[in-house]
ZAMARGU-4260 file (C-alpha; in steps of 0.2 Angstrom, whole numbers, plus 5000, padded with zeros to 4 digits):
<rodrens>
0) 4958/4938/5041 | 4963/4934/5023 | 4951/4942/5010 | 4940/4930/5002 | 4936/4930/4983
5) 4924/4944/4979 | 4906/4938/4975 | 4896/4948/4963 | 4884/4955/4975 | 4878/4968/4963
10) 4870/4955/4952 | 4861/4945/4966 | 4843/4948/4970 | 4841/4956/4987 | 4830/4941/4993
15) 4845/4929/4989 | 4857/4940/5000 | 4844/4940/5014 | 4843/4921/5013 | 4862/4920/5012
20) 4865/4929/5028 | 4849/4924/5036 | 4843/4941/5039 | 4827/4951/5036 | 4822/4969/5032
25) 4820/4972/5051 | 4838/4967/5053 | 4847/4954/5063 | 4844/4949/5080 | 4856/4951/5094
30) 4859/4932/5094 | 4863/4932/5076 | 4875/4947/5078 | 4885/4938/5091 | 4886/4922/5080
35) 4891/4932/5064 | 4904/4942/5074 | 4912/4926/5079 | 4912/4920/5061 | 4918/4936/5052
40) 4927/4946/5066 | 4927/4964/5068 | 4924/4976/5054 | 4941/4984/5053 | 4956/4982/5042
45) 4971/4971/5047 | 4987/4980/5052 | 4998/4966/5046 | 5015/4963/5053 | 5024/4979/5058
50) 5043/4978/5059 | 5051/4983/5075 | 5064/4997/5075 | 5077/4984/5079 | 5071/4973/5065
55) 5073/4988/5053 | 5090/4993/5060 | 5097/4975/5058 | 5090/4974/5040 | 5100/4990/5035
60) 5116/4979/5037 | 5111/4966/5024 | 5117/4977/5010 | 5133/4970/5002 | 5143/4987/5002
65) 5139/4989/5021 | 5146/4971/5024 | 5162/4976/5015 | 5164/4992/5025 | 5161/4983/5041
70) 5174/4970/5036 | 5186/4984/5032 | 5183/4992/5049 | 5186/4976/5058 | 5203/4973/5049
75) 5208/4991/5050 | 5205/4992/5069 | 5209/4974/5076 | 5224/4970/5064 | 5231/4986/5057
80) 5227/4996/5073 | 5221/5010/5062 | 5208/5015/5075 | 5204/5032/5067 | 5200/5023/5050
85) 5189/5010/5059 | 5179/5023/5069 | 5175/5034/5054 | 5169/5019/5044 | 5158/5013/5058
90) 5151/5030/5061 | 5146/5031/5042 | 5138/5014/5043 | 5128/5017/5058 | 5122/5034/5053
95) 5116/5027/5036 | 5107/5013/5046 | 5098/5026/5057 | 5093/5036/5042 | 5087/5020/5034
100) 5076/5016/5049 | 5069/5033/5049 | 5064/5032/5031 | 5056/5015/5032 | 5046/5019/5048
105) 5038/5033/5039 | 5034/5022/5024 | 5023/5010/5034 | 5008/5021/5036 | 4998/5017/5021
110) 4986/5003/5029 | 4985/5014/5045 | 4978/5028/5035 | 4966/5016/5027 | 4960/5011/5044
115) 4957/5029/5049 | 4945/5031/5034 | 4932/5020/5042 | 4917/5029/5050 | 4916/5027/5069
120) 4897/5025/5070 | 4884/5017/5059 | 4865/5017/5060 | 4858/4999/5058 | 4842/4990/5060
125) 4843/4977/5074 | 4829/4968/5083 | 4817/4978/5073 | 4824/4995/5079 | 4836/5008/5072
130) 4852/5008/5083 | 4868/5018/5082 | 4883/5007/5084 | 4902/5007/5082 | 4906/5003/5064
135) 4918/4989/5070 | 4903/4979/5076 | 4895/4978/5059 | 4893/4960/5052 | 4887/4954/5035
140) 4868/4954/5035 | 4866/4970/5045 | 4854/4983/5038 | 4862/5000/5037 | 4853/5016/5034
145) 4863/5030/5025 | 4860/5049/5024 | 4869/5064/5016 | 4885/5067/5025 | 4888/5049/5030
150) 4904/5039/5027 | 4898/5021/5021 | 4904/5009/5035 | 4905/4993/5025 | 4901/4986/5008
155) 4882/4987/5006 | 4870/4980/4993 | 4857/4994/4992 | 4838/4990/4990 | 4830/5006/4994
160) 4836/5023/4988 | 4829/5041/4987 | 4840/5052/4976 | 4855/5044/4984 | 4872/5050/4977
165) 4888/5044/4983 | 4905/5051/4979 | 4917/5037/4975 | 4932/5046/4967 | 4945/5040/4980
170) 4940/5022/4976 | 4935/5023/4957 | 4944/5039/4951 | 4927/5046/4944 | 4925/5064/4949
175) 4906/5065/4948 | 4895/5057/4962 | 4886/5041/4957 | 4867/5041/4957 | 4863/5025/4967
180) 4848/5013/4963 | 4840/4999/4973 | 4837/4988/4957 | 4847/4973/4953 | 4860/4974/4939
185) 4859/4960/4927 | 4875/4962/4917 | 4888/4948/4922 | 4903/4959/4922 | 4901/4977/4928
190) 4916/4989/4933 | 4916/4995/4951 | 4911/5013/4946 | 4895/5006/4937 | 4889/4995/4951
195) 4875/5007/4955 | 4866/4995/4967 | 4881/4995/4979 | 4889/5007/4992 | 4907/5004/4996
200) 4916/5006/5013 | 4925/5023/5015 | 4915/5032/5001 | 4905/5048/5005 | 4886/5050/5004
205) 4883/5067/4996 | 4865/5068/4993 | 4848/5058/4997 | 4845/5043/5008 | 4847/5024/5006
210) 4846/5007/5015 | 4857/4992/5011 | 4862/4975/5017 | 4880/4973/5023 | 4888/4960/5011
215) 4907/4963/5016 | 4916/4969/5031 | 4934/4972/5036 | 4947/4965/5024 | 4934/4958/5012
220) 4927/4975/5007 | 4934/4984/4992 | 4945/4995/5002 | 4950/4979/5012 | 4956/4972/4995
225) 4966/4987/4992 | 4974/4986/5009 | 4978/4968/5006 | 4986/4972/4989 | 4997/4986/4998
230) 5003/4974/5011 | 5007/4960/4998 | 5016/4971/4986 | 5034/4971/4992 | 5044/4988/4991
235) 5052/4989/4974 | 5071/4989/4974 | 5076/5005/4965 | 5090/5006/4952 | 5101/5015/4964
240) 5100/5002/4977 | 5103/4989/4964 | 5118/4999/4957 | 5126/5001/4974 | 5123/4983/4979
245) 5132/4978/4962 | 5146/4991/4965 | 5149/4983/4983 | 5151/4966/4976 | 5162/4971/4962
250) 5173/4981/4974 | 5174/4966/4986 | 5180/4954/4973 | 5193/4966/4967 | 5199/4970/4984
255) 5200/4952/4989 | 5209/4947/4973 | 5222/4961/4973 | 5225/4960/4992 | 5228/4941/4991
260) 5239/4943/4975 | 5250/4957/4984 | 5251/4946/4999 | 5257/4931/4989 | 5270/4942/4979
265) 5277/4950/4994 | 5279/4933/5003 | 5287/4924/4988 | 5297/4938/4979 | 5302/4949/4994
270) 5303/4935/5007 | 5294/4947/5019 | 5287/4943/5036 | 5268/4938/5034 | 5263/4951/5047
275) 5271/4965/5037 | 5263/4958/5021 | 5246/4958/5030 | 5248/4976/5034 | 5252/4979/5016
280) 5236/4970/5011 | 5226/4980/5023 | 5233/4996/5016 | 5227/4990/4999 | 5210/4987/5006
285) 5210/5005/5014 | 5215/5012/4997 | 5202/5001/4987 | 5187/5004/4998 | 5178/5021/4995
290) 5174/5023/5013 | 5164/5039/5010 | 5154/5032/4995 | 5137/5028/5005 | 5138/5044/5014
295) 5142/5054/4998 | 5128/5046/4989 | 5116/5050/5003 | 5122/5068/5004 | 5120/5070/4985
300) 5102/5063/4986 | 5098/5073/5001 | 5104/5089/4992 | 5093/5084/4977 | 5079/5082/4989
305) 5081/5099/4996 | 5081/5106/4978 | 5065/5097/4973 | 5056/5102/4989 | 5058/5120/4983
310) 5049/5115/4966 | 5035/5107/4976 | 5041/5089/4975 | 5042/5081/4992 | 5053/5066/4992
315) 5048/5053/5005 | 5062/5040/5001 | 5079/5046/4996 | 5083/5033/4982 | 5067/5040/4973
320) 5077/5055/4968 | 5089/5045/4957 | 5075/5033/4951 | 5066/5048/4944 | 5080/5050/4932
325) 5078/5033/4924 | 5059/5034/4922 | 5053/5026/4905 | 5034/5027/4909 | 5023/5039/4918
330) 5007/5030/4922 | 4995/5044/4927 | 4978/5044/4935 | 4967/5056/4926 | 4956/5064/4939
335) 4965/5077/4950 | 4982/5073/4942 | 4980/5077/4923 | 4964/5086/4926 | 4958/5099/4939
340) 4946/5087/4948 | 4932/5100/4947 | 4918/5100/4934 | 4919/5116/4923 | 4907/5123/4910
345) 4917/5123/4894 | 4903/5126/4881 | 4886/5136/4881 | 4872/5134/4869 | 4861/5148/4871
350) 4850/5159/4859 | 4853/5145/4847 | 4872/5148/4846 | 4886/5138/4853 | 4898/5148/4863
355) 4915/5145/4872 | 4913/5147/4891 | 4924/5162/4891 | 4912/5173/4881 | 4902/5183/4893
360) 4884/5181/4895 | 4871/5194/4899 | 4864/5192/4917 | 4846/5191/4909 | 4851/5176/4898
365) 4838/5163/4902 | 4851/5148/4901 | 4862/5157/4913 | 4847/5160/4925 | 4840/5142/4924
370) 4856/5134/4928 | 4858/5144/4944 | 4840/5143/4950 | 4837/5125/4946 | 4851/5121/4957
375) 4853/5113/4975 | 4870/5120/4979 | 4872/5128/4996 | 4883/5144/4997 | 4891/5146/5014
380) 4894/5162/5023 | 4912/5162/5018 | 4907/5159/5000 | 4911/5140/5000 | 4900/5130/4989
385) 4893/5113/4995 | 4884/5101/4984 | 4885/5090/4968 | 4901/5095/4959 | 4891/5098/4943
390) 4879/5110/4951 | 4893/5119/4960 | 4901/5122/4943 | 4885/5130/4937 | 4885/5142/4951
395) 4903/5146/4948 | 4899/5149/4930 | 4886/5161/4936 | 4897/5170/4947 | 4910/5172/4933
400) 4896/5181/4923 | 4892/5192/4938 | 4876/5182/4942 | 4874/5179/4960 | 4860/5167/4964
405) 4860/5172/4983 | 4855/5189/4978 | 4842/5184/4965 | 4833/5172/4977 | 4829/5187/4988
410) 4819/5193/4973 | 4813/5177/4965 | 4813/5164/4980 | 4810/5146/4977 | 4793/5140/4983
415) 4793/5122/4978 | 4803/5109/4968 | 4803/5092/4960 | 4819/5083/4964 | 4830/5074/4952
420) 4827/5056/4949 | 4835/5044/4937 | 4819/5039/4928 | 4814/5057/4923 | 4833/5062/4921
425) 4828/5080/4926 | 4824/5091/4941 | 4813/5107/4942 | 4813/5122/4953 | 4797/5133/4955
430) 4801/5151/4960 | 4789/5166/4964 | 4789/5177/4949 | 4781/5194/4953 | 4765/5195/4963
435) 4754/5182/4954 | 4765/5171/4944 | 4778/5157/4945 | 4793/5153/4935 | 4796/5135/4932
440) 4814/5130/4928 | 4820/5113/4923 | 4837/5106/4921 | 4841/5088/4914 | 4846/5077/4900
445) 4843/5087/4884 | 4834/5073/4874 | 4822/5071/4889 | 4820/5090/4891 | 4816/5092/4872
450) 4802/5079/4874 | 4793/5091/4886 | 4796/5107/4875 | 4785/5115/4862 | 4794/5131/4860
455) 4812/5138/4860 | 4819/5155/4865 | 4829/5165/4853 | 4833/5184/4853 | 4820/5186/4867
460) 4806/5179/4856 | 4797/5163/4857 | 4796/5151/4842 | 4787/5135/4839 | 4799/5120/4841
465) 4798/5110/4825 | 4806/5092/4822 | 4819/5101/4812 | 4823/5112/4827 | 4824/5097/4838
470) 4836/5088/4827 | 4847/5103/4826 | 4848/5105/4845 | 4851/5086/4847 | 4865/5087/4834
475) 4874/5100/4844 | 4871/5089/4860 | 4879/5074/4851 | 4894/5084/4845 | 4897/5090/4863
480) 4895/5072/4869 | 4908/5066/4857 | 4920/5078/4865 | 4917/5069/4881 | 4907/5084/4888
485) 4893/5081/4900 | 4878/5090/4893 | 4864/5097/4902 | 4848/5105/4895 | 4838/5120/4902
490) 4820/5124/4899 | 4807/5135/4908 | 4789/5142/4908 | 4779/5155/4917 | 4762/5149/4925
495) 4749/5160/4934 | 4744/5148/4947 | 4751/5133/4956 | 4744/5116/4949 | 4738/5103/4961
500) 4745/5090/4963 | 4763/5096/4960 | 4771/5082/4950 | 4780/5079/4934 | 4764/5078/4924
505) 4757/5094/4930 | 4773/5104/4930 | 4786/5098/4917 | 4776/5100/4901 | 4774/5114/4888
510) 4791/5121/4892 | 4802/5133/4882 | 4819/5127/4877 | 4832/5139/4883 | 4849/5131/4880
515) 4862/5118/4885 | 4880/5118/4893 | 4894/5106/4890 | 4904/5102/4905 | 4920/5092/4909
520) 4933/5090/4922 | 4946/5099/4911 | 4965/5095/4909 | 4977/5105/4919 | 4984/5120/4908
525) 5002/5115/4911 | 4999/5096/4909 | 5000/5096/4890 | 5017/5105/4889 | 5023/5093/4903
530) 5017/5078/4892 | 5026/5085/4877 | 5042/5088/4887 | 5042/5070/4894 | 5039/5064/4876
535) 5055/5074/4870 | 5064/5065/4884 | 5059/5048/4878 | 5047/5046/4892 | 5030/5039/4888
540) 5014/5045/4897 | 5000/5033/4899 | 4983/5037/4907 | 4976/5024/4920 | 4959/5029/4926
545) 4943/5023/4933 | 4933/5035/4923 | 4923/5031/4907 | 4932/5027/4891 | 4925/5041/4880
550) 4930/5054/4894 | 4947/5046/4896 | 4950/5046/4877 | 4945/5064/4875 | 4956/5070/4889
555) 4971/5060/4883 | 4969/5067/4865 | 4968/5084/4871 | 4984/5082/4881 | 4993/5074/4867
560) 4995/5057/4875 | 4986/5049/4860 | 4982/5056/4843 | 4965/5059/4836 | 4954/5044/4834
565) 4967/5033/4841 | 4954/5020/4846 | 4967/5006/4846 | 4977/5014/4859 | 4962/5014/4872
570) 4957/4999/4882 | 4943/4997/4895 | 4944/4987/4911 | 4931/4975/4905 | 4942/4971/4890
575) 4957/4970/4902 | 4949/4957/4913 | 4947/4946/4898 | 4966/4946/4896 | 4978/4934/4905
580) 4993/4941/4913 | 5004/4934/4898 | 4993/4942/4885 | 4994/4959/4894 | 5013/4958/4895
585) 5013/4955/4876 | 5001/4969/4871 | 5004/4982/4885 | 5014/4993/4874 | 5000/4996/4861
590) 4989/5005/4874 | 4991/5022/4881 | 4974/5024/4889 | 4967/5012/4901 | 4949/5017/4906
595) 4936/5010/4919 | 4950/5000/4928 | 4949/4994/4946 | 4964/4994/4958 | 4969/4976/4954
600) 4970/4981/4935 | 4982/4996/4939 | 4994/4984/4948 | 4993/4972/4933 | 4997/4987/4921
605) 5012/4993/4931 | 5019/4975/4932 | 5016/4972/4913 | 5026/4988/4909 | 5039/4982/4921
610) 5040/4965/4912 | 5046/4975/4897 | 5061/4981/4907 | 5053/4998/4909 | 5055/5009/4924
615) 5038/5014/4929 | 5032/5030/4938 | 5014/5030/4944 | 5004/5045/4949 | 4988/5045/4959
620) 4978/5053/4972 | 4965/5041/4978 | 4964/5025/4989 | 4962/5015/4973 | 4979/5021/4967
625) 4988/5015/4982 | 4993/4997/4977 | 4999/5003/4960 | 5009/5017/4968 | 5018/5004/4979
630) 5020/4992/4965 | 5028/5005/4954 | 5047/5009/4953 | 5042/5026/4960 | 5025/5031/4966
635) 5020/5049/4965 | 5006/5055/4976 | 4996/5071/4976 | 4998/5083/4991 | 4983/5094/4990
640) 4969/5082/4984 | 4977/5066/4988 | 4971/5054/5001 | 4983/5050/5016 | 4983/5032/5009
645) 4990/5037/4992 | 5003/5049/5000 | 5009/5036/5012 | 5011/5023/4998 | 5021/5035/4988
650) 5039/5038/4986 | 5036/5056/4981 | 5022/5068/4984 | 5018/5084/4973 | 5014/5098/4985
655) 5005/5107/4971 | 4997/5092/4962 | 5005/5099/4947 | 5009/5086/4933 | 5022/5097/4926
660) 5032/5096/4943 | 5035/5078/4938 | 5045/5083/4923 | 5055/5095/4934 | 5058/5081/4946
665) 5063/5069/4932 | 5076/5082/4926 | 5083/5084/4943 | 5083/5065/4945 | 5094/5064/4929
670) 5105/5077/4935 | 5107/5068/4952 | 5112/5051/4943 | 5124/5060/4932 | 5132/5068/4947
675) 5133/5052/4956 | 5141/5045/4941 | 5154/5059/4941 | 5157/5056/4960 | 5159/5037/4957
680) 5171/5040/4942 | 5181/5052/4952 | 5182/5041/4968 | 5185/5024/4958 | 5198/5031/4947
685) 5207/5039/4962 | 5206/5022/4971 | 5212/5012/4956 | 5227/5024/4955 | 5231/5021/4973
690) 5229/5002/4972 | 5240/5002/4956 | 5253/5013/4965 | 5254/5001/4980 | 5254/4986/4969
695) 5269/4992/4959 | 5278/4998/4974 | 5276/4981/4982 | 5283/4972/4967 | 5298/4984/4965
700) 5301/4982/4984 | 5300/5000/4987 | 5292/5009/5002 | 5273/5009/5001 | 5262/5023/5006
705) 5258/5022/5025 | 5239/5018/5029 | 5237/5035/5037 | 5242/5044/5021 | 5230/5033/5011
710) 5216/5037/5024 | 5220/5055/5023 | 5219/5055/5004 | 5203/5045/5004 | 5194/5055/5018
715) 5200/5073/5013 | 5206/5075/4995 | 5193/5061/4989 | 5178/5065/4999 | 5176/5084/4998
720) 5177/5085/4979 | 5166/5070/4977 | 5152/5078/4987 | 5154/5094/4978 | 5153/5085/4961
725) 5136/5080/4967 | 5129/5098/4966 | 5136/5101/4949 | 5123/5111/4938 | 5113/5102/4925
730) 5122/5099/4909 | 5113/5106/4893 | 5102/5094/4883 | 5099/5082/4898 | 5081/5081/4894
735) 5084/5077/4875 | 5092/5061/4880 | 5083/5045/4880 | 5080/5036/4897 | 5095/5026/4902
740) 5084/5011/4906 | 5082/4998/4920 | 5099/4989/4916 | 5110/5004/4916 | 5122/5006/4930
745) 5134/5019/4937 | 5147/5012/4925 | 5136/5014/4910 | 5139/5027/4896 | 5158/5025/4895
750) 5161/5028/4914 | 5169/5011/4917 | 5183/5013/4903 | 5186/5031/4910 | 5188/5024/4927
755) 5201/5011/4921 | 5211/5023/4910 | 5211/5037/4922 | 5216/5026/4936 | 5230/5019/4927
760) 5236/5037/4922 | 5235/5042/4940 | 5245/5027/4946 | 5258/5029/4932 | 5261/5048/4935
765) 5263/5044/4954 | 5275/5030/4951 | 5284/5042/4938 | 5286/5055/4952 | 5292/5042/4964
770) 5305/5035/4951 | 5311/5053/4948 | 5314/5056/4967 | 5324/5040/4968 | 5335/5045/4953
775) 5336/5064/4956 | 5338/5065/4975 | 5341/5080/4986 | 5349/5069/5000 | 5363/5057/5000
780) 5356/5046/5014 | 5347/5030/5007 | 5333/5031/5020 | 5330/5050/5017 | 5330/5047/4998
785) 5316/5034/5000 | 5307/5045/5013 | 5307/5059/5001 | 5301/5048/4986 | 5287/5042/4998
790) 5282/5059/5002 | 5282/5066/4984 | 5271/5051/4979 | 5259/5054/4993 | 5257/5073/4988
795) 5257/5069/4970 | 5243/5057/4972 | 5233/5070/4982 | 5236/5084/4970 | 5232/5073/4955
800) 5215/5069/4962 | 5211/5087/4965 | 5216/5092/4947 | 5207/5077/4941 | 5191/5083/4949
805) 5190/5097/4936 | 5191/5083/4922 | 5176/5074/4929 | 5164/5089/4928 | 5160/5083/4911
810) 5162/5065/4903 | 5166/5072/4886 | 5167/5091/4886 | 5184/5100/4888 | 5185/5110/4904
815) 5189/5125/4893 | 5171/5122/4885 | 5162/5126/4902 | 5162/5137/4916 | 5172/5126/4928
820) 5171/5138/4942 | 5152/5140/4942 | 5150/5127/4956 | 5155/5137/4972 | 5153/5122/4983
825) 5166/5113/4972 | 5178/5128/4972 | 5178/5128/4991 | 5180/5109/4992 | 5195/5110/4981
830) 5203/5125/4992 | 5199/5116/5008 | 5206/5099/5002 | 5221/5108/4996 | 5224/5116/5012
835) 5221/5100/5022 | 5234/5091/5011 | 5246/5105/5012 | 5245/5105/5031 | 5252/5088/5033
840) 5268/5093/5023 | 5270/5111/5028 | 5266/5111/5047 | 5280/5103/5056 | 5269/5095/5070
845) 5260/5085/5057 | 5276/5078/5048 | 5279/5064/5061 | 5260/5059/5062 | 5259/5057/5043
850) 5277/5050/5040 | 5282/5064/5028 | 5297/5075/5025 | 5299/5094/5020 | 5300/5096/5001
855) 5311/5109/4992 | 5305/5120/4978 | 5311/5108/4964 | 5302/5094/4972 | 5286/5104/4974
860) 5288/5109/4955 | 5289/5090/4950 | 5274/5086/4961 | 5263/5101/4954 | 5269/5096/4936
865) 5262/5079/4939 | 5245/5085/4944 | 5244/5097/4929 | 5249/5082/4918 | 5234/5073/4923
870) 5223/5086/4916 | 5233/5087/4900 | 5232/5069/4896 | 5213/5067/4900 | 5210/5083/4889
875) 5219/5074/4874 | 5208/5058/4877 | 5192/5068/4877 | 5197/5077/4861 | 5200/5060/4853
880) 5183/5054/4859 | 5174/5069/4852 | 5183/5068/4835 | 5179/5049/4834 | 5161/5052/4839
885) 5159/5065/4825 | 5166/5054/4812 | 5155/5039/4818 | 5140/5050/4815
</rodrens>
């Protein structure tokens, strides 16, 4: 069922909702349930259309480069009868297709993970009785009863609550459980996290009880809207995929043009047989198509993936490695990504002094004691803490100061309490204190606590609390609040006997003010350095969170995302909702913090940055992040605290939830792109040299190289060094360069001119050696002279490429400015390629297979000189480029 437009149930009176669904406080009747199930369907998420493996396999062959390779295989096999060539090409294509299917099938689990979040059972009122039913049977109008530990089974409009708290961080991004109320919200536009009279499907009840009316089920729930956005957002085409597609098209046009031209020249100039010229054209195609390119790119990406996994970055989709390197914007969730996702005591105000949390407190400090006693956290046998994150943080702070509440309760046990409620904004614990006294300890909002105090504690002495004292304490409270700290106040008194009745009026009065704590979900220690390093690399970090604006701004300031008092750089979800998509596209660059946003806002923000031609990486750990993760150029999920939904929607998952790992991954991504560029520069210049050689040989009427010779060069002397170039070490200063941008290609940064001039040099040297062999022969027989020349051209072409591989290690640096033997894989690749090339000449059995002759010492000298000459010429060109670049600066 397609999701309907969301109604603002939070602002509707309960009676209106009861009337809308024709229900009552006693629940629906069985007859009504059947009718509503027919109308609304089951309460579950739609799986959408799942591609079959066959559909995914066929789609792999829609890529332009793959089509080119298939055409080459067809021509090579059926017409040129080069079956080895055809089989190798087909094997590469099929392996790539199988790998693509494997990756795509893994990536289609986001909605399935959402479906698994639903609770299997729900307690409802039907026909006047409470029943336990499958949550899939729920319908709008059902009355659902919630208790601590439940997962909310559908979107509910609450009307009865008793200290009900629901943890919604996976949906809203806010780390603190929300206190829910049964009263109607009157404001017209309220953010999801502020809809306190609503309970949302898939969230967790952490405390208290509540009752509500089901207002949305299945795909119409908030989580259903997210599932819909995930299914509607098409997978983003990565820069790598666009580059390879563009490269395939360019190659196709070049191949067709050159092959047709040579075919015509041969027919007209040489009056050749059309079948012979077709074989020549096929040879050109074999030379021009880099058969191993898709496999080489895949191998380079896979090697990058392995390296990243060792740095706790798990790549789910291979192209994401390269996409990382082009990142302009990191859109980061706050909770759990930039912060630790755990409330932590940061400031303590006790004995009328404001202290940092790392200053040790005495175990008898009254502020320390109250925060632990007036606390409902439960400590498990293994030491695990259960309860509200704020309260568990206070227990941890006590343990840090060697105060262990479980031991203290044996001496001063709790005998009664007054639970927290939103009207009083406080809670109180009453504990036995000696034989004939009770210790009353209260925790809550400082301003409310102070209203009930008439004394304060300082230096183990009690002092009257004056108006001036209250003002001083509230000033400290306000200063802490401005730092986005959540402030709790603590007070106590000792009584001789238990009053009757026990309520707020009889207990929470005439208190002694002890102190306050300021708490926050703190930023990760390494996040600030990571943000700074990203900034140095020209990458802008923005915060996109469901948390409050003040909190988000404070954390962003502390991390260096925005400067102090940069209010103009912060925008809230309500402000965002007032903007059209066009207005957001125009103004998005002025904002660095987006607070109190909903899932749809996150997608809008990502797309607005993409409209500025920026490559966007989005991090997140919650269900609410999943649509934006999928819409981004690269989605980055959290492996520890992330939901399965966010991980399945991601391209990369951080195994350590460490923001700094993203920067390491970006560095690796830049290296991968640079190395792919090196491989492409190497392959394309080599192929251009081959094509130029064949073109001139055809025009001159000389013997062209045999297809088997070209195939051997392409698959041996080309492929091994090209793969080895993919694991070249990172060049210095790579993280001081600006992002290359969405429109950059593998030919950007001067690579295309380098391919042209280097290909021409390769071709000219090869032709020069061929010409030398014709004019300075070692045989007198015409056929042998040309056979020797063909052999020398073949070996020269192979050696040139092996020598040239050293040139390509750096685009501008001299090979004498770097440790050219640092890459052991490259060293072995050159040695193996050299041996395989030499085998075809030096081993007699291979001579006939490769149509070559044995060369004497002088001929080998000319061939080796040709290979060395390639290095010398490129070194001079690089020197000129460096000198010209310095003059330009």
